[in-house]
C-alpha positions as CSV (number, residue, x, y, z in Angstrom):
1,M,108.8,86.7,116.4
2,K,106.2,85.8,114.2
3,Y,104.1,88.4,111.8
4,D,100.9,87.4,110.4
5,N,100.3,87.7,106.7
6,F,98.6,90.8,106.6
7,F,101.5,92.3,107.7
8,K,104.0,90.5,105.5
9,Q,102.1,91.8,102.6
10,E,101.6,94.8,103.6
11,S,105.3,95.0,104.3
12,I,105.8,93.7,100.4
13,R,103.1,95.9,99.2
14,L,105.3,98.8,100.9
15,A,108.7,98.6,99.7
16,L,107.8,97.6,96.2
17,S,106.2,100.7,95.9
18,A,106.9,103.0,97.9
19,G,110.1,104.5,96.4
20,K,112.5,104.6,99.3
21,S,114.9,101.2,99.0
22,I,114.1,97.7,100.8
23,A,116.1,98.7,103.3
24,Q,114.7,101.7,104.4
25,T,111.4,100.4,104.1
26,A,112.8,97.6,106.5
27,R,114.0,99.7,109.3
28,D,111.0,101.9,109.4
29,L,108.5,98.6,110.2
30,G,111.3,97.7,112.3
31,I,112.1,94.5,110.6
32,K,115.3,93.1,109.9
33,E,116.4,93.6,106.1
34,S,117.1,89.9,105.5
35,L,113.3,89.3,106.5
36,L,112.1,91.4,104.2
37,Y,114.0,90.3,101.5
38,S,112.9,86.6,102.0
39,W,108.9,87.8,101.7
40,I,109.4,89.2,98.6
41,S,111.1,86.3,96.9
42,Q,108.5,83.5,98.6
43,A,106.0,86.6,97.2
44,K,107.5,86.5,93.6
45,K,107.9,82.7,93.6
46,S,104.4,81.3,94.6
47,K,103.4,84.7,92.4
48,A,101.0,85.4,95.1
49,P,98.7,89.1,94.2
50,I,99.8,91.8,96.4
51,P,96.6,93.0,98.2
52,S,95.2,96.3,97.7
53,N,96.2,98.6,100.5
54,E,93.5,99.9,102.9
55,F,95.2,102.8,104.1
56,K,95.4,105.9,102.1
57,N,99.8,106.4,102.3
58,T,102.7,104.8,103.3
59,S,102.6,107.0,106.4
60,E,99.2,105.9,107.6
61,L,100.4,102.1,107.6
62,I,103.5,103.7,109.5
63,D,101.6,105.7,112.1
64,E,99.0,103.0,112.6
65,L,102.6,100.4,113.6
66,N,103.6,103.2,115.8
67,R,100.7,103.1,116.9
68,L,100.3,99.8,117.6
69,R,103.7,99.7,118.9
70,K,102.9,102.0,121.5
71,E,99.9,100.5,122.9
72,N,101.8,96.9,122.9
73,S,104.1,98.1,125.2
74,R,102.3,99.9,127.8
75,L,100.2,96.5,127.7
76,K,103.0,94.5,128.6
77,E,104.0,97.8,131.7
78,E,100.4,97.4,132.4
79,R,100.8,93.5,132.4
80,E,104.1,93.8,135.0
81,I,102.2,95.8,137.1
82,L,99.7,93.2,138.2
83,K,102.2,90.1,137.8
84,K,104.0,92.2,140.8
85,A,100.7,93.0,142.3
86,A,99.7,89.2,141.9
87,A,102.7,88.0,143.6
88,F,102.6,90.9,146.3
89,F,99.1,89.7,147.4
90,A,99.9,86.3,147.7
91,R,103.1,86.5,150.0
92,E,100.9,88.8,152.0
93,E,98.3,86.0,152.2
94,Q,101.1,83.6,152.6
95,R,101.9,85.6,155.7
96,R,99.0,85.6,157.4
């Protein structure tokens, strides 16, 4: 899975400032611990500044992440339904 830079930066910021272990932060975000450690290592090497947070606290970020995951799941289900409907109508058209 490909993650955008904003997600990476926010994950790093959370891992370093949330008061939780990096492993727990990774689990909360639904990513592999080794991936988060890698992002942190890369950020430290590049000395890239960690952006300020648009969310007031960690729980808001996690709530937003969970909301987006639910929305993504719903959209995937809708796409599958549309694929099946298109295939059904294509078969019906071929029968005529």
